[in-house]
PAFI-709815 format. One record per residue (C-alpha): y, x, z; residue number from 1; residue in three letters. Coordinates in Angstrom, 3 decimals. Layout:
<recs>
v|u|w|nr|rest
Y|X|Z|NUM|ala .
...
</recs>
This chain:
<recs>
v|u|w|nr|rest
-1.316|-19.746|57.175|1|unk .
2.107|-19.045|55.645|2|unk .
1.267|-15.330|55.179|3|unk .
-2.004|-16.205|53.407|4|unk .
-0.161|-18.570|51.027|5|unk .
2.361|-15.846|50.198|6|unk .
-0.433|-13.297|49.570|7|unk .
-2.253|-15.717|47.243|8|unk .
1.009|-16.472|45.371|9|unk .
1.708|-12.737|44.964|10|unk .
-1.859|-12.159|43.711|11|unk .
-1.530|-14.957|41.126|12|unk .
1.868|-13.623|40.052|13|unk .
0.428|-10.138|39.538|14|unk .
-2.546|-11.499|37.579|15|unk .
-0.229|-13.672|35.430|16|unk .
2.273|-10.885|34.730|17|unk .
-0.429|-8.348|33.858|18|unk .
-2.558|-10.822|31.901|19|unk .
-5.417|-10.339|34.312|20|unk .
-4.963|-6.584|34.367|21|unk .
-5.737|-6.195|30.643|22|unk .
-2.217|-5.719|29.209|23|unk .
-2.941|-2.386|27.537|24|unk .
-6.179|-3.544|25.921|25|unk .
-4.714|-6.796|24.615|26|unk .
-1.556|-5.411|23.051|27|unk .
-1.423|-4.851|19.293|28|unk .
-2.622|-1.511|17.984|29|unk .
0.199|0.324|16.226|30|unk .
-0.569|2.544|13.224|31|unk .
1.728|4.678|11.129|32|unk .
1.281|4.447|7.394|33|unk .
2.607|6.204|4.325|34|unk .
1.752|6.340|0.691|35|unk .
2.777|5.888|-2.899|36|unk .
2.752|3.142|-5.501|37|unk .
2.871|3.858|-9.225|38|unk .
4.296|0.885|-11.101|39|unk .
4.931|-0.180|-14.728|40|unk .
7.495|-2.852|-15.578|41|unk .
5.833|-5.535|-17.712|42|unk .
8.629|-8.137|-17.734|43|unk .
12.386|-7.706|-17.476|44|unk .
15.294|-10.007|-18.121|45|unk .
18.974|-9.150|-17.739|46|unk .
21.633|-11.823|-17.551|47|unk .
25.315|-10.832|-17.829|48|unk .
27.383|-12.255|-14.971|49|unk .
30.560|-12.237|-17.082|50|unk .
33.061|-11.202|-14.456|51|unk .
33.351|-7.476|-15.274|52|unk .
31.826|-5.158|-17.871|53|unk .
28.318|-4.001|-17.014|54|unk .
27.597|-6.608|-14.306|55|unk .
24.056|-8.033|-14.662|56|unk .
21.597|-10.067|-12.648|57|unk .
18.091|-8.980|-13.451|58|unk .
14.590|-10.245|-12.840|59|unk .
11.615|-7.979|-13.349|60|unk .
7.902|-7.792|-12.652|61|unk .
5.919|-4.574|-12.388|62|unk .
2.195|-3.937|-11.927|63|unk .
0.488|-0.873|-10.548|64|unk .
-1.646|0.595|-7.789|65|unk .
-1.223|1.670|-4.188|66|unk .
-2.390|4.941|-2.628|67|unk .
-2.137|5.634|1.118|68|unk .
-1.573|9.103|2.567|69|unk .
-0.942|8.365|6.245|70|unk .
-2.947|7.968|9.408|71|unk .
-4.193|4.512|8.428|72|unk .
-5.403|3.473|4.967|73|unk .
-4.302|-0.145|4.662|74|unk .
-4.777|-1.421|1.094|75|unk .
-5.637|2.015|-0.309|76|unk .
-6.427|1.557|-3.991|77|unk .
-5.070|-1.991|-4.061|78|unk .
-3.529|-3.628|-7.108|79|unk .
0.221|-4.080|-6.612|80|unk .
2.673|-6.534|-8.124|81|unk .
6.414|-6.186|-7.537|82|unk .
8.894|-8.945|-8.364|83|unk .
12.457|-7.706|-8.109|84|unk .
15.945|-9.198|-8.455|85|unk .
18.655|-6.522|-8.812|86|unk .
22.379|-7.374|-8.937|87|unk .
23.822|-4.352|-10.737|88|unk .
27.176|-3.131|-12.004|89|unk .
26.617|-0.309|-14.495|90|unk .
23.212|0.418|-12.959|91|unk .
24.307|0.417|-9.300|92|unk .
24.049|-2.328|-6.705|93|unk .
21.775|-4.333|-4.473|94|unk .
18.163|-5.339|-4.942|95|unk .
15.682|-7.628|-3.234|96|unk .
12.146|-8.703|-3.994|97|unk .
8.518|-9.045|-3.037|98|unk .
5.597|-6.661|-3.286|99|unk .
2.060|-8.098|-3.161|100|unk .
-1.044|-5.965|-2.754|101|unk .
-4.525|-7.367|-3.387|102|unk .
-7.897|-5.763|-2.754|103|unk .
-11.373|-7.253|-2.222|104|unk .
-9.933|-10.769|-1.741|105|unk .
-7.491|-9.597|0.929|106|unk .
-3.728|-9.702|0.433|107|unk .
-0.590|-8.303|2.022|108|unk .
2.890|-9.490|1.054|109|unk .
6.043|-7.510|1.669|110|unk .
9.658|-8.656|1.409|111|unk .
12.161|-5.914|0.678|112|unk .
15.869|-5.307|0.125|113|unk .
17.856|-2.234|-0.709|114|unk .
20.143|-0.400|-3.092|115|unk .
19.853|0.923|-6.626|116|unk .
21.691|4.028|-7.827|117|unk .
21.982|5.220|-11.419|118|unk .
23.538|8.500|-12.493|119|unk .
23.762|10.003|-15.979|120|unk .
21.977|13.318|-16.518|121|unk .
23.599|16.230|-18.411|122|unk .
21.632|15.143|-21.493|123|unk .
23.194|11.636|-21.208|124|unk .
20.031|9.853|-19.930|125|unk .
20.194|7.453|-16.970|126|unk .
18.391|8.514|-13.807|127|unk .
17.698|5.472|-11.611|128|unk .
16.560|5.661|-8.006|129|unk .
16.383|3.145|-5.155|130|unk .
15.985|2.920|-1.403|131|unk .
14.712|-0.126|0.441|132|unk .
13.573|-1.498|3.769|133|unk .
10.474|-3.672|3.854|134|unk .
8.715|-6.105|6.182|135|unk .
5.276|-7.683|5.985|136|unk .
5.745|-11.438|5.948|137|unk .
2.263|-12.684|5.040|138|unk .
-1.182|-11.088|5.259|139|unk .
-4.539|-12.729|4.522|140|unk .
-8.219|-11.914|4.841|141|unk .
-9.002|-8.954|7.080|142|unk .
-5.246|-8.329|7.411|143|unk .
-4.468|-11.805|8.811|144|unk .
-1.830|-11.553|11.535|145|unk .
-0.778|-7.989|10.746|146|unk .
2.910|-7.194|11.115|147|unk .
4.860|-4.196|10.005|148|unk .
8.012|-2.699|8.575|149|unk .
9.319|0.486|7.124|150|unk .
11.323|2.162|4.404|151|unk .
10.671|3.449|0.950|152|unk .
12.409|5.149|-1.907|153|unk .
11.587|5.390|-5.537|154|unk .
12.668|6.607|-8.906|155|unk .
12.064|5.778|-12.527|156|unk .
10.056|8.458|-14.348|157|unk .
10.379|6.730|-17.732|158|unk .
12.062|3.625|-19.103|159|unk .
9.290|1.382|-17.701|160|unk .
7.439|3.471|-15.088|161|unk .
8.460|4.252|-11.533|162|unk .
7.030|5.784|-8.385|163|unk .
7.669|4.474|-4.876|164|unk .
7.002|6.496|-1.720|165|unk .
6.823|4.496|1.513|166|unk .
6.302|4.891|5.238|167|unk .
6.295|2.569|8.184|168|unk .
4.451|1.114|11.114|169|unk .
1.751|-1.571|11.060|170|unk .
0.789|-3.598|14.114|171|unk .
-2.816|-4.738|14.078|172|unk .
-3.505|-7.818|16.215|173|unk .
</recs>
């Protein structure tokens, strides 16, 4: 009797730990993604901090579109809106913000943080680039429950336009 009880307990433990033997089919599907967003700044405000010359807090909003180039085409062709808050000293510093993509009533929202770097070209024009890490924090519609993170880098190609190239991993529930 004692041996039978132990065997039943072991069987239940195995079924519990392996989720009934379906662990691999119930785990999230992981997909790599990469792409590019082309954005245009439509609003920008710079507030001087006042502690040292060239120190500004900024708030900007940019609109554009998303194109995917990776294995999985999440939000390919979506409208993108980026809301960014840089803290810059002479064009260099930290940055954080949110990037929202919307397509066909579905939405993904990314939170990001990173660094901005500005150098002066030989013809005395600023060249601004940035690197960031991002994380999905809210997804709706067909993307409900998705999770993901990655990196991206970008650069301004004019005073108001910039390109962002990104890559990462998305986990589909």
